[in-house]
N, C-alpha and C positions, 0 to 999 in steps of 0.2 A: 462783311461777315458778321459784324455786331448785330445787325438786324435780321439776318437770314437764318441764323442758327443759334443754338444755345451757347452760352459762353463756356469756354474750356477753363480749366484751372489756370493755365498760362495767362489767359486774358484777365481773369479775376486778380491774379497777382499783379499784373501790370497796371490794372485799374487802381488797385489799392496803393500802389506806389506813385500814382498819377503820372505814369509814363505813356507817352503817345505812341501808338502803333497802328498798323493797318493789317487786317486779317485777309488772307487769300485762301479760297477753297478750290479744290480740284477733285475730280472723281477719285474716290478712295480706292487705291489699288496698291496693296502692300508689295507688289512685285516691281513697282517703279523704282528706278535707280535715282540717286540724287541728281545726276546729270539730266535725266528725263524730267524731273520735277522742275529744275532750273529752266529747261526749255518750255515747259507748260506755263511757267511764270513769265517767260520772256526775259529772263535775267541771265547775266553772266554767271557761270558756275562758280566763280571766285567770290560771289556775294551770298551764295546759298551754303549754309553750314549744317553739318550733321553732328549729332550728339552721341558720343561713345562712352560706355561705362566699363571700367576696368577694375581689376582687383590686384593689389600689390602683394608682394611676397609676405608681408606682415598680416595680410587679411583685410587691410583698409581698402575701401572703395574710392575711386577717383573718377571724375567726369572730365572728358576732353571734348572740345568743340572745335571742329576743323572744317575747311572747305570740302564740299561733297565729292569733288573729283580727286581728292588727295587721300593718302593713307597715313594713319597715325604711325609715327616712328616710335616703336615701343621702347627703344633704348633711350631716346631723348625724353620720352614721357616719364620713364622710371627715374632718370636723372633729375628732372624738374621736381618730382615729388619726394626725392630722397630715398627711393626704394632700390633694391638690387634688381628687381624686374617687376613688370606689370603685364597682365594678360587680360584679354577681352573676357567679360563674363559670358556665360552661356545664355542663349536667347530666352530659355525658360525661366531664368532668374530675374529678367528685366522687370516684368510686371510686379511681382511681389516686392522687389527692392525699391523701384522708383515710382510705381503707380502708372507707368506708361508702357504701351505695347511697342514691339519692334516696328519701326517705320513711323512712330508717332511720339518718340521720346524727345523731350525738350529739356534744356538745362534749367528752365524756369519752372518752379512749382513741384519739384520732386517730393515724394513722401518724407524723405529725410534730406538734410543738407550734407552734401559731400564736397570735399575740396574740388573746385572746378577751375579748369584752365582753358583758355581760348587761344587759338593760334594768333600770334602777334600781328599777322597781316590784317586782322580785323580792324586794327587801329587806323589803317590808311583808307578804309572804306567810308562812304557817306551813308550807306544803308546796308543792312544785313538781314538775311532771312534765316529763321530757325523754325523747327516744328512748332505748330500751335498746340501740341499736346494730344493730337489724335491723327490717325492716317487720313490724309486729304485736307489738312489744314497747315498753312504756313503763316508765320507772323513776320512782318517787316518792321524794323525799328532801327534806330541809330545804334551803332556799336557801343558807344558809351552807355546807353541806356540798358543794353543787354548785359554789359559788364556789371552794371550796378544791380540789376534785377536778379542776376544769377550769381553774384559775388565771384565773378571770374577773375583770374589772374592771367594776364597775357604772357605767353611763353612761346619759344620756338619748338613746335611739336611735329613738324613734317620734314 
C-alpha cells in the first residue's frame, strides 16, 4: 500500500511514531460489512476492529474500538467512561468531528484527541486490523502499537 497509493493520515501518524504496519487495500465499497472486509482480507473477524464514536450525556465524545462482528455494549461503555449514558453520534457528524467518513474512520489520527477505549480482547491477539483512514484501506499492526498510537485504554466493551 505504501507504494501503490498516497499515504493516509493514519499512515503518516504511524510513520512519525516509527510504528511498523502493513497496509491492505480492497475495492472501496461503503456498503461492505466488517465481516465481509475480514473475508476479503482472509482474516478472522476477531482480528478486524471497527471504530465507533459516541457522545456521553455530558456532551463529551468517546471513541470505542471493537471487533467488527460484535456490538458495543452502551451500558458497559458508559460505565467505563463514567457517564450515565453514551449514544452513537449521527453519521453526518462523523466527518466534521473526526476528519473521517463512515466506513473509513480510524482511531489513529482524528482531527481532535478523544478518550479512546479498545476491547480488552485485543491484548490477546498477535495482530489487529483497523481502518486505514479511508474506505478501502485497512492497516495491520500489533495491538500494543495501536494502543500506543491511538492512546487506547483496554476495557470490557461488549
